[in-house]
C-alpha positions as CSV (number, residue, x, y, z in Angstrom):
1,M,99.4,142.0,101.0
2,A,98.9,138.8,103.0
3,T,95.4,137.3,103.3
4,I,94.2,137.1,106.9
5,A,92.7,133.8,108.0
6,E,91.0,134.0,111.4
7,F,91.0,130.5,112.9
8,W,88.8,129.7,115.9
9,F,90.0,126.7,117.9
10,D,89.5,124.6,121.0
11,T,92.6,122.8,122.1
12,L,90.5,119.8,123.0
13,C,89.3,119.0,119.4
14,P,91.5,116.7,117.4
15,W,89.9,117.7,114.1
16,A,90.6,121.4,114.8
17,W,94.2,120.4,115.6
18,L,94.6,118.7,112.2
19,T,93.1,121.6,110.4
20,S,95.3,124.0,112.3
21,R,98.4,122.1,111.1
22,W,97.1,122.5,107.6
23,M,96.9,126.2,108.1
24,V,100.4,126.4,109.5
25,E,101.5,124.7,106.3
26,V,99.4,127.1,104.2
27,E,101.4,130.0,105.7
28,Q,104.5,128.4,104.2
29,V,103.2,128.1,100.7
30,R,100.8,131.0,100.3
31,D,100.8,134.6,101.3
32,V,98.5,134.0,104.3
33,T,98.7,135.1,108.0
34,V,96.7,133.1,110.5
35,R,95.2,134.9,113.5
36,W,94.3,132.4,116.2
37,R,91.0,132.9,118.1
38,P,89.8,130.9,121.1
39,M,86.4,129.1,121.2
40,S,85.0,126.4,123.4
41,L,83.4,123.0,122.8
42,A,81.9,123.3,126.3
43,L,80.1,126.5,125.3
44,L,79.2,125.0,121.9
45,N,77.4,122.2,123.7
46,E,76.0,124.2,126.5
47,G,72.4,123.1,127.4
48,R,72.4,120.2,125.0
49,D,71.2,116.7,126.1
50,L,74.5,114.8,125.9
51,P,76.1,111.8,127.6
52,E,77.6,112.7,131.0
53,D,81.0,111.3,130.1
54,Y,81.2,113.5,127.0
55,V,80.1,116.6,129.0
56,A,82.9,115.8,131.5
57,Q,85.4,115.3,128.7
58,I,84.7,118.6,127.0
59,A,84.7,120.4,130.3
60,L,88.4,119.6,130.5
61,G,88.9,122.0,127.7
62,W,88.2,125.0,129.9
63,G,91.7,125.0,131.5
64,P,93.7,125.3,128.3
65,M,91.4,127.8,126.8
66,R,91.6,130.0,130.0
67,V,95.4,129.8,129.7
68,C,95.1,131.0,126.0
69,A,92.8,133.9,127.1
70,A,95.2,134.9,129.9
71,A,98.2,134.7,127.5
72,E,96.4,136.8,124.9
73,Q,95.4,139.4,127.5
74,A,98.9,139.7,129.0
75,H,101.1,139.3,125.9
76,G,98.9,140.0,122.8
77,P,97.3,137.8,120.2
78,D,100.6,136.8,118.5
79,V,101.3,134.4,121.3
80,L,98.3,132.2,120.6
81,G,99.7,130.4,117.6
82,P,102.9,129.2,119.3
83,L,101.0,128.4,122.5
84,Y,98.3,126.4,120.6
85,T,101.1,124.5,118.8
86,A,102.8,123.7,122.1
87,L,99.6,122.6,123.7
88,G,98.4,120.6,120.7
89,T,101.6,118.7,120.3
90,R,101.1,117.5,123.9
91,F,97.4,116.8,123.6
92,H,97.1,115.1,120.2
93,P,96.7,112.3,119.3
94,E,96.6,111.5,123.0
95,P,93.5,112.3,125.2
96,L,93.5,115.7,126.9
97,P,95.5,115.4,130.2
98,T,93.6,116.0,133.4
99,D,96.6,117.4,135.2
100,S,98.6,120.6,134.8
101,P,102.2,119.5,134.0
102,P,101.6,119.3,130.2
103,L,100.1,122.8,130.3
104,A,103.1,124.1,132.3
105,E,105.5,122.5,129.8
106,A,103.7,124.1,126.9
107,I,103.8,127.5,128.6
108,A,107.5,127.1,129.2
109,E,108.2,126.0,125.6
110,T,106.4,129.1,124.3
111,G,108.6,131.3,126.5
112,L,105.7,132.7,128.5
113,P,105.8,133.1,132.3
114,A,105.0,130.1,134.4
115,E,102.3,131.9,136.4
116,L,100.1,131.7,133.4
117,A,99.3,128.1,134.5
118,D,97.3,129.6,137.4
119,A,94.7,130.6,134.8
120,I,93.7,126.9,134.4
121,D,91.3,127.1,137.4
122,D,90.5,130.8,137.1
123,P,86.9,131.4,135.7
124,S,87.5,135.1,135.4
125,Y,88.9,134.3,131.9
126,D,85.7,132.5,130.8
127,D,84.1,135.8,129.6
128,A,87.0,136.4,127.2
129,V,86.7,132.9,125.8
130,R,83.0,133.3,125.5
131,A,83.3,136.6,123.7
132,S,85.7,135.2,121.1
133,H,83.5,132.0,120.8
134,D,80.4,134.0,120.3
135,E,82.0,136.2,117.6
136,G,83.0,133.1,115.7
137,M,79.7,131.4,116.1
138,A,77.8,134.5,114.9
139,L,79.5,134.1,111.6
140,V,78.5,130.5,110.9
141,G,75.4,129.7,113.0
142,K,74.7,127.2,115.7
143,D,74.9,123.9,113.9
144,V,78.6,123.7,113.5
145,G,81.7,123.2,115.6
146,T,85.4,123.9,115.7
147,P,87.4,125.0,113.7
148,I,85.9,128.1,112.1
149,I,87.9,129.9,109.5
150,R,87.2,133.4,108.2
151,V,88.9,134.8,105.2
152,D,89.9,138.5,105.1
153,G,87.1,139.6,107.4
154,G,84.5,138.1,105.0
155,A,82.7,134.8,104.8
156,A,83.5,132.2,107.4
157,F,82.9,128.4,107.4
158,F,83.2,125.5,109.8
159,G,86.1,123.3,108.7
160,P,87.5,122.0,106.5
161,V,87.6,118.7,108.4
162,V,90.6,116.9,107.0
163,T,92.9,114.0,108.0
164,P,95.8,113.8,107.8
165,S,96.9,117.4,107.4
166,P,97.8,118.3,103.8
167,Q,101.4,119.3,103.2
168,G,103.2,121.4,100.7
169,E,101.5,122.4,97.5
170,V,98.6,120.1,98.3
171,A,97.9,122.3,101.3
172,G,98.1,125.3,99.1
173,R,95.7,124.0,96.6
174,L,93.2,123.1,99.3
175,W,93.5,126.7,100.6
176,D,92.9,128.0,97.1
177,G,89.7,126.0,96.9
178,F,88.6,127.2,100.3
179,V,89.1,130.8,99.4
180,L,87.1,130.3,96.2
181,I,84.3,128.8,98.1
182,A,84.4,131.5,100.8
183,A,84.2,134.2,98.0
184,T,81.2,132.5,96.3
185,P,77.8,133.9,97.6
186,G,75.2,131.3,98.5
187,V,77.6,128.5,99.3
188,Y,76.6,127.0,102.7
189,E,77.8,123.4,103.0
190,I,80.0,120.8,101.5
191,K,80.0,117.5,103.5
192,R,80.3,113.8,103.5
193,T,80.2,111.3,106.4
194,R,83.5,110.7,108.1
195,D,84.6,107.1,108.0
196,V,88.1,107.5,109.6
197,R,89.5,108.7,112.9
198,P,91.8,111.7,113.1
199,S,95.3,110.7,112.0
200,V,98.6,112.5,112.1
201,E,100.1,110.1,109.6
């Protein structure tokens, strides 16, 4: 029986994107099924004293996450993986676009109806994003970010933060280690300072 890995993502985050590509690879080399879950950097940083330009940047993430919520509501959770892939390949490593054509292209590539693009400016989907976000954050606490990964409905962790995305058996071995850590009571944090930028190479 496949291991279920719930993966909370915001399309804005390049680190989440790289980790997601690792998980896509893990699905190929281990008996793992990823269930994609929306979250939001804007919600994560709500009420924090941050530079105005950063607040404006993360606010751009609302549009794509609303589209993800609308797609999930109308077509079920299985569409989120392909939609995230289509969005992410347009957003990374480039900055998040401020206009809708890349979103419309991603929707079309995924085979979803074009009217989903209307969700970009529709705040009625914010509650769905918030509910999923809050569920993920409740598992890991407030001092983390995206991605969050939960293994088989058990322990969840922020990360791993990795660049570039591991491939093949290297990806599988990292997953094996992640599962071991998640199954070990009392493990809270493994971390070192990042000295590189996200890289797809």
